[in-house]
Backbone bond lengths (Angstrom), bond angles and torsions (degrees), N, CA, C in turn:
res aa  C-N    CA-C-N  psi(-1)  N-CA   C-N-CA  omega(-1)  CA-C   N-CA-C  phi
1 X - - - 1.460 - - 1.515 109.08 -
2 X 1.314 117.52 149.74 1.453 121.65 -174.21 1.533 112.52 -65.52
3 X 1.356 117.86 -28.03 1.462 120.32 179.50 1.520 111.35 -55.72
4 X 1.304 116.94 -32.90 1.453 121.03 -175.26 1.515 112.56 -72.66
5 X 1.332 117.86 -21.92 1.453 118.42 -177.22 1.522 113.09 -100.25
6 X 1.314 118.08 -10.94 1.458 120.12 179.25 1.515 108.84 -79.83
7 X 1.322 114.17 120.91 1.462 119.88 177.34 1.514 107.59 -126.32
8 X 1.308 116.08 142.07 1.451 120.95 -178.55 1.522 108.24 -123.75
9 X 1.336 116.95 125.70 1.465 121.94 176.39 1.524 108.06 -91.83
10 X 1.318 116.62 134.49 1.455 118.50 175.71 1.527 108.94 -95.65
11 X 1.308 116.84 -176.99 1.462 122.49 -176.53 1.526 111.90 -61.06
12 X 1.307 118.06 -34.30 1.458 121.57 -178.09 1.521 112.35 -83.24
13 X 1.327 117.94 -0.74 1.450 120.67 178.70 1.507 114.37 89.85
14 X 1.315 117.65 6.71 1.456 120.18 176.62 1.526 109.43 -75.69
15 X 1.306 116.05 148.30 1.459 121.16 179.84 1.519 108.67 -111.93
16 X 1.330 115.34 131.91 1.460 121.54 178.64 1.520 108.25 -119.07
17 X 1.294 117.41 132.41 1.455 121.45 174.08 1.520 107.52 -102.59
18 X 1.300 116.20 136.93 1.463 120.01 -177.92 1.519 111.67 -58.50
19 X 1.309 117.40 -31.46 1.461 120.76 -178.45 1.532 111.69 -62.13
20 X 1.319 116.52 -27.82 1.460 121.23 -176.75 1.530 113.27 -85.96
21 X 1.313 118.35 -4.76 1.458 120.46 -179.81 1.525 109.59 -69.82
22 X 1.290 114.36 152.48 1.466 120.25 178.85 1.527 109.04 -67.96
23 X 1.314 117.36 124.31 1.462 120.24 -176.31 1.526 113.94 -62.20
24 X 1.305 118.06 -28.75 1.462 119.85 -175.15 1.521 112.54 -64.55
25 X 1.308 118.12 -28.70 1.463 118.28 -177.15 1.527 112.78 -125.44
26 X 1.308 117.41 6.97 1.453 118.10 -173.18 1.528 114.68 -118.92
27 X 1.310 118.89 -5.66 1.467 119.86 -176.13 1.519 112.98 -57.88
28 X 1.315 116.15 -44.38 1.459 119.69 -178.79 1.526 110.57 -66.18
29 X 1.328 116.55 -40.72 1.462 120.55 -179.76 1.529 109.95 -68.76
30 X 1.327 116.72 -41.31 1.464 120.31 177.40 1.522 110.60 -60.14
31 X 1.325 115.95 -42.01 1.465 120.57 179.32 1.528 110.19 -63.02
32 X 1.330 117.12 -43.68 1.464 121.50 178.95 1.525 110.96 -58.16
33 X 1.341 116.66 -50.62 1.462 120.24 -177.56 1.524 111.46 -66.67
34 X 1.308 117.59 -36.39 1.464 120.59 177.89 1.527 110.59 -65.00
35 X 1.332 116.73 -44.29 1.466 120.48 178.88 1.523 111.03 -64.56
36 X 1.332 117.04 -40.90 1.463 121.20 178.46 1.518 110.43 -63.30
37 X 1.330 117.45 -42.44 1.464 121.35 178.92 1.523 110.19 -62.04
38 X 1.334 117.44 -40.27 1.469 121.02 177.26 1.527 111.37 -65.15
39 X 1.334 117.12 -40.17 1.462 121.14 177.75 1.524 110.81 -61.99
40 X 1.331 115.99 -44.01 1.467 120.60 179.72 1.524 110.23 -63.69
41 X 1.329 116.82 -40.52 1.463 120.96 178.56 1.524 110.39 -62.51
42 X 1.328 117.69 -43.43 1.462 121.28 178.83 1.529 111.11 -65.51
43 X 1.346 116.54 -42.18 1.464 120.52 177.48 1.525 110.76 -61.81
44 X 1.327 116.82 -40.24 1.454 121.82 179.27 1.531 110.43 -64.13
45 X 1.329 117.22 -43.55 1.465 120.99 178.40 1.528 110.62 -61.92
46 X 1.330 117.13 -40.24 1.461 121.16 178.30 1.523 110.31 -65.83
47 X 1.324 116.98 -41.30 1.457 121.63 178.13 1.534 110.71 -61.47
48 X 1.336 116.69 -44.20 1.466 120.35 177.92 1.522 111.28 -61.86
49 X 1.321 116.69 -42.68 1.462 120.96 178.85 1.533 110.70 -62.39
50 X 1.333 116.68 -46.20 1.462 121.12 178.52 1.530 110.48 -61.02
51 X 1.330 116.17 -42.52 1.463 120.91 179.15 1.528 110.31 -60.52
52 X 1.335 116.49 -47.58 1.463 120.59 -177.86 1.523 112.24 -64.00
53 X 1.334 117.14 -40.38 1.466 120.62 176.85 1.525 109.57 -61.02
54 X 1.322 117.14 -46.94 1.460 120.89 -178.74 1.518 111.71 -65.32
55 X 1.323 117.59 -38.44 1.470 120.68 178.14 1.518 110.50 -61.81
56 X 1.335 117.09 -46.50 1.466 121.18 179.50 1.526 110.13 -60.17
57 X 1.319 117.36 -45.89 1.469 120.43 -177.34 1.521 111.13 -67.35
58 X 1.334 118.06 -44.84 1.461 119.67 -179.61 1.527 111.89 -67.70
59 X 1.333 117.75 -24.20 1.467 121.76 176.20 1.530 112.08 -85.62
60 X 1.327 117.38 -8.25 1.466 121.82 -178.42 1.529 110.48 -84.03
61 X 1.326 114.07 156.93 1.465 119.55 176.84 1.526 109.18 -72.72
62 X 1.336 114.86 136.71 1.459 120.41 -179.64 1.527 106.82 -143.34
63 X 1.314 117.23 115.08 1.464 121.38 -176.60 1.529 112.61 -96.02
64 X 1.303 116.98 26.52 1.458 121.34 -179.60 1.527 107.96 -153.30
65 X 1.308 115.08 162.97 1.464 119.80 174.60 1.521 106.81 -94.13
66 X 1.350 116.66 118.40 1.471 118.49 -176.61 1.532 112.35 -67.30
67 X 1.319 114.02 147.25 1.459 121.78 176.63 1.520 107.48 -103.61
68 X 1.311 116.66 130.34 1.460 121.49 -178.77 1.520 110.04 -58.02
69 X 1.332 115.53 129.80 1.456 121.73 177.54 1.519 114.61 91.58
70 X 1.334 118.08 -13.05 1.468 121.26 179.14 1.533 108.87 -87.16
71 X 1.316 116.39 141.87 1.465 121.56 -177.46 1.526 110.75 -85.93
72 X 1.337 114.20 134.84 1.464 122.50 176.64 1.524 107.65 -127.65
73 X 1.327 115.60 164.49 1.456 120.23 -173.35 1.524 109.85 -124.81
74 X 1.314 115.98 135.51 1.449 122.59 -178.26 1.526 109.55 -101.63
75 X 1.330 115.71 129.65 1.457 122.44 -179.80 1.520 109.89 -128.19
76 X 1.321 114.56 158.92 1.459 120.30 173.55 1.525 108.29 -126.86
77 X 1.334 115.17 130.43 1.462 120.81 176.79 1.525 108.99 -79.83
78 X 1.331 116.70 165.06 1.466 120.99 177.18 1.528 111.35 -58.74
79 X 1.315 116.05 -27.64 1.467 121.07 179.97 1.527 112.19 -71.95
80 X 1.355 116.28 -10.88 1.461 121.08 -179.03 1.520 113.41 97.08
81 X 1.336 117.02 -9.01 1.467 120.51 179.53 1.518 109.83 -76.56
82 X 1.328 114.27 137.50 1.466 120.35 -178.70 1.526 109.23 -106.25
83 X 1.338 114.98 149.88 1.464 119.75 177.34 1.522 110.16 -150.55
84 X 1.316 114.26 153.27 1.462 121.64 175.80 1.526 107.75 -97.46
85 X 1.334 115.21 145.21 1.456 120.58 -177.43 1.520 110.54 -140.28
86 X 1.317 114.34 154.29 1.461 120.99 172.57 1.523 110.60 -82.23
87 X 1.322 116.21 -16.06 1.461 121.68 -174.98 1.527 110.29 -85.53
88 X 1.321 116.25 125.97 1.464 121.22 -178.73 1.525 110.01 -77.29
89 X 1.327 117.19 161.59 1.466 119.92 178.96 1.529 112.79 -59.90
90 X 1.326 117.60 -29.73 1.462 121.08 179.54 1.531 111.67 -70.03
91 X 1.341 116.44 -25.27 1.459 120.77 -177.67 1.536 112.97 -84.97
92 X 1.336 116.89 -20.11 1.466 119.59 176.81 1.520 108.11 -71.49
93 X 1.300 116.79 148.02 1.464 121.15 178.25 1.521 109.95 -91.76
94 X 1.300 116.52 74.38 1.461 123.15 177.46 1.528 112.04 39.05
95 X 1.311 115.02 54.90 1.458 121.44 179.98 1.526 108.68 -76.90
96 X 1.329 116.76 109.64 1.464 120.84 -177.04 1.519 112.53 -78.86
97 X 1.319 116.78 -6.15 1.462 120.67 177.94 1.520 112.20 -86.08
98 X 1.324 116.75 -4.38 1.455 121.09 -177.31 1.528 111.20 -120.13
99 X 1.306 114.71 139.35 1.460 121.58 174.18 1.526 107.41 -111.79
100 X 1.317 116.59 120.80 1.469 121.60 177.71 1.524 108.66 -76.88
101 X 1.344 116.76 125.92 1.466 121.64 -177.74 1.521 113.61 -104.05
102 X 1.332 116.95 -19.32 1.461 119.15 178.73 1.512 112.30 149.62
103 X 1.327 114.69 166.94 1.464 122.13 177.66 1.524 107.72 -110.20
104 X 1.340 115.04 141.26 1.460 120.61 -174.05 1.519 110.17 -143.57
105 X 1.318 115.05 157.73 1.459 121.10 171.19 1.517 107.88 -142.20
106 X 1.327 115.89 159.32 1.459 120.40 178.32 1.524 109.30 -92.36
107 X 1.345 114.78 141.30 1.462 118.87 174.01 1.529 108.38 -90.22
108 X 1.307 117.76 -174.26 1.465 121.20 -176.07 1.527 112.97 -67.29
109 X 1.330 117.20 -14.47 1.472 120.93 175.05 1.526 111.42 -93.65
110 X 1.323 117.16 7.82 1.461 125.42 -177.36 1.530 111.87 62.78
111 X 1.299 115.67 27.37 1.469 122.79 175.05 1.520 106.78 -93.66
112 X 1.340 115.70 134.12 1.452 120.40 179.60 1.525 110.18 -79.40
113 X 1.319 116.57 131.03 1.461 122.02 177.52 1.533 108.12 -126.08
114 X 1.313 115.05 144.22 1.461 119.76 -178.26 1.514 111.14 -72.21
115 X 1.315 115.39 140.42 1.459 122.78 176.39 1.518 106.07 -103.73
116 X 1.304 117.04 116.57 1.471 121.38 178.65 1.517 108.41 -79.65
117 X 1.336 115.34 132.00 1.464 117.83 -179.39 1.502 111.31 -103.65
């Protein structure tokens, strides 16, 4: 359980584990810290996912300068090389040499975000 891994250092360097707190007055506080730790873990997972998506896209071939807010499509060739395209999967003529990986657009921070279709 997450309560067992949460440790808090105080100013004097003492370490307190939530599991050792007195249950009569600590249940609500333990619940708060456990929920916060779960939120941070979820935020971290989302950050990693966003980072990985952006790394793949920035490492992909792009023969144009993207416009913020415009949707682009990420594909992978059989060779493993990835590229961004203006052409949507519906516009390709059933090209079996390409794997569609997703549609993306840049936000105002030039971060790529997935466009759900």
